[in-house]
C-alpha positions in Angstrom: -0.1 -0.1 0.0 2.8 2.5 1.0 4.4 1.8 -2.2 1.2 2.6 -4.4 1.0 5.7 -2.6 4.2 7.0 -3.5 4.0 5.9 -7.3 1.1 7.7 -7.6 2.2 10.9 -6.1 5.1 10.4 -8.3 3.1 9.9 -11.5 1.0 13.3 -10.4 4.0 15.0 -9.5 4.7 16.4 -13.1 1.1 17.9 -13.2 1.9 20.4 -10.3 5.3 21.3 -12.5 3.8 23.1 -15.1 5.0 26.6 -16.4 3.3 29.3 -14.4 1.2 32.3 -16.2 1.7 33.3 -19.5 5.4 34.5 -19.3 7.7 34.3 -22.2 11.1 32.2 -21.2 12.2 32.3 -24.6 14.3 35.7 -25.1 16.7 37.5 -22.5 15.2 41.0 -22.0 16.5 44.2 -24.1 19.0 46.2 -22.4 18.3 49.6 -21.7 19.7 51.9 -24.3 23.2 53.4 -23.3 23.3 57.4 -23.0 26.5 59.3 -23.3 27.4 61.9 -20.2 29.7 64.7 -21.0 31.8 66.0 -18.1 29.4 67.6 -15.4 29.8 69.7 -12.4 27.9 70.8 -9.4 28.0 73.7 -7.0 25.9 75.2 -4.4 25.5 77.6 -2.0 22.5 78.0 0.7 20.4 79.7 -1.8 21.2 78.1 -4.8 22.2 75.2 -6.8 24.2 75.1 -10.2 24.9 72.2 -12.7 26.6 72.6 -15.9 27.1 70.0 -18.5 29.3 70.1 -21.4 28.8 68.5 -24.7 31.3 69.5 -27.1 31.6 73.2 -27.1 28.4 73.6 -25.5 27.7 74.1 -21.9 24.2 73.7 -20.1 23.4 74.9 -16.9 20.8 74.4 -14.4 20.0 76.8 -12.0 17.8 76.1 -9.0 16.3 77.7 -5.6 18.6 74.9 -3.0 15.8 74.4 -0.7 12.7 74.0 -2.9 14.5 72.9 -6.2 12.3 75.5 -8.1 14.1 76.6 -11.2 15.7 80.5 -11.3 14.2 82.6 -13.8 15.8 85.4 -15.7 19.5 85.1 -13.6 22.5 86.5 -15.5 25.1 83.7 -15.3 28.6 84.9 -16.4 31.0 82.0 -17.6 34.7 82.8 -16.8 38.0 81.0 -17.3 41.2 82.3 -17.0 41.0 85.9 -19.6 37.9 84.4 -21.4 34.4 86.0 -20.6 31.3 84.9 -21.8 27.4 85.7 -20.8 25.1 82.2 -20.4 21.9 82.8 -22.5 18.5 81.8 -20.8 16.6 78.9 -22.9 13.9 78.4 -20.3 13.3 79.1 -16.3 16.5 77.1 -14.6 18.0 76.5 -17.7 20.8 78.4 -19.5 23.2 77.7 -22.3 26.8 78.7 -23.3 28.5 78.1 -26.1 32.6 78.3 -27.0 33.6 76.9 -23.7 37.2 79.1 -23.6 40.4 77.6 -24.0 40.3 73.5 -24.2 41.7 72.3 -20.6 39.9 70.3 -18.0 39.6 72.1 -14.6 38.7 70.0 -11.1 36.3 72.1 -9.1 36.3 71.9 -5.4 33.2 71.8 -2.8 32.8 75.8 -3.3 33.3 75.8 -7.4 36.6 77.6 -7.1 39.1 75.8 -9.6 42.1 74.0 -7.9 
């Protein structure tokens, strides 16, 4: 009797191991697209936060209120590197753009935004 119970259980076991749901296990999931990110920097004060991204010769700047993350509109941002100076143009509130990033050289910024 014991053997008959084990044999019946062994015969019914494959019925409980069917695949679940309508999941397709035949193809691997597609990888997310790769995004190229240019050099960037970030600096802040107790009032403002500024993030910059360099893409070729275009410098994109994001300026917002530090506490609320609200974009700052109609700001005047001067970009300076050595003797080279330019004014960033407002694209939309909190988004500014500058072209011609000055002499091609990388500068490491410390936590206060000043070069070292």
